[in-house]
C-alpha angles and dihedrals in degrees: 000000000000132000120203120207116191121195100186102134093099132051095271108067116212134181130188125196115207121197118190089347094306125109106248104169138014122197124192129192126183130195094234091051122081117202110217105182109109095018116131119216139184100225140174125232107239101174137013118204109194092181091059095035088232143105135211115231126197107226096166097270127120088252122047118242121249120233121187121209092244089059095053109110095222090053093049092049092051109117102214140117110282094241092051092043093053090059091062118107124228090236088071090065107034134028136191112280094021117142111230139174112230139168128216114243099170132031125244111268125190108311094347122101125225119290111242140199132193091210102086119206126189116199117221135178095272106011143026107235121213110188092198101020098106089199138105116208127179127203113262089215093075111116100245139023090232090059091048091051091049091053091046088058090048089051093053090048093051100044124088129213110315095356122129137187144182114221113218127227090249090070091074104107094012125122112253090234090066090056092046089053090052090049091051091054091050093049089054091050090052092048090054090049091052092048090052090048092057093052101049137063120232136294096050140132111245099175131012124201117242124255130264095290094054092045093053092051091046100043099045117055108237089226088067094051120086098181141008111202115190132174097202116083092203092053090044090059091042092054091048088052091052089051096040094117092077122037093204089061094051089053088064090068114093128181114223111220102176123123097227118082109276092228091054094049093052098043096250095119091060091050090049091053090047091051090062095053123101093217121055119188121214125215094252093057098261120114146203128231111207119194123179121202131175092259102038148343121251123204117191121195117211131183092223110168094347111113099166122181131333090271108087096196091049090051091051093049092048091049092051093048091048089050091054092068092054095041093055089045093051093047089059097037094050092035090229112189142177121034116358124190118195119196104202118189107278113269118197095193114081090207090058090048092053092046092053092045092051091046089053093050090048092051091051091061089083091061113103091203117080114260133182124196109205094190140250122311126221088262091058095253118142113220121203142152131219121198115256112227105149142358112298123244095257093053091045096052103028141061124203112271110266090217103048096021092225098314093109092225140067131207116280122246091252093050090052091046089054089050088051090052091053091049092051090048090062089063095048093116097047119128097216119103099229147020130211115210128189111210137168117269096254091051091050090057091047094051092048092051111106090209093055122106086226099050105162095231090054089051089052091054091050097049101032100231136089118265120205122189130210124190114242123228115283094253092058110089107158112017120104118190136186102226102178142008112192146105117324092248093052094046092046091052093048090050090053092050092050091050092051092048091056 
């Protein structure tokens, strides 16, 4: 069973999902951020690119949305053989200046606009309603194929004309009237969206997805939730209103009245801090190193302090299997997406490799976000992808380091001393008696060290002029500047003034 903890009393709204007492997911919503996925817009096609089989659509954002041919409603509704259909060009279905209703399926990231679809879907409590989907899907997580087939028949009986729907797992064991009621609500929502679309000029928002509270109630079946703990009285009443159809569900909502932050009391704050670390220790003494780049995320498994049994290969396999639990947890907790490369400890035995790979695939079944494991390479690297829906936790809560600019390292004192030497070398033919250099604190220590290769007095002998050093401000870590070239007396006096001013 799940437990939901909502910290919504302050401006930043946060939600934690606990499964079996462990924090599985953390969601964060800020006032200045606007979540686009699920929003429905009336847009205008501004550019059609036949070579890319795509179009750019103005939806009123700073960046135009991107619509692929396969997501255009007219293309999807085309009743042709697949091979014939694939030869069609997007310009046959949309044209520049056309007004079009679209829905966002993927958030804006960096310089890329939102990903769009013309096949609108509205998620409800029991079904996902597609007004023009012309398709009935049933959750594969239902317990038996016979039950899935029965619900597929119910879906075809309930739908009208071009309607479509996806029937959720929660419907198993429900009365069909409950699902019909949900469908009726969603039809009414779509009717209101269409009415709005007729009255406004593009670009315009026709439907906006709810906030973090609504998403939690919608995305997690209430039957799988044992308790909803919330620190905001207004949200507590709002959740009870959303669950008002069944009194036993409203009883699951509890208002937290303590003075300490609700995330701290329930151990979420510690998990959040752990999810931002590069190194994650496992219970058996081994650890993970998690590095995120722009193109992919790399997870490295290390034995660390774990020595295991006398059998080395058995120790390696156990370490890898233990790591799987934490890897799948961190993928969800950090909301890692895109390409993921996992460097398990090298296993010589192919049977062990297959056992670890299958254990990893099995562990990923708990992930709500779509994942795909491509397999293990000859170098023993596991390749996988995880669908990108929103900004990951690290990007949400962190900025690139102003010192290392995201590299994770900065030049060593010796490397900067060598750079200083090269800079001084450029002035070897100057006529002035002295030079004043401003250098970072660690370089100053290195240049004043008699045991250093770059001892300042040795540099003076080599170049034939006096070198004075001034310590740069604390926030300067790499820059080295020549501040003054003049007589020795003038430079010496300036160096003293700079020292007094600091």
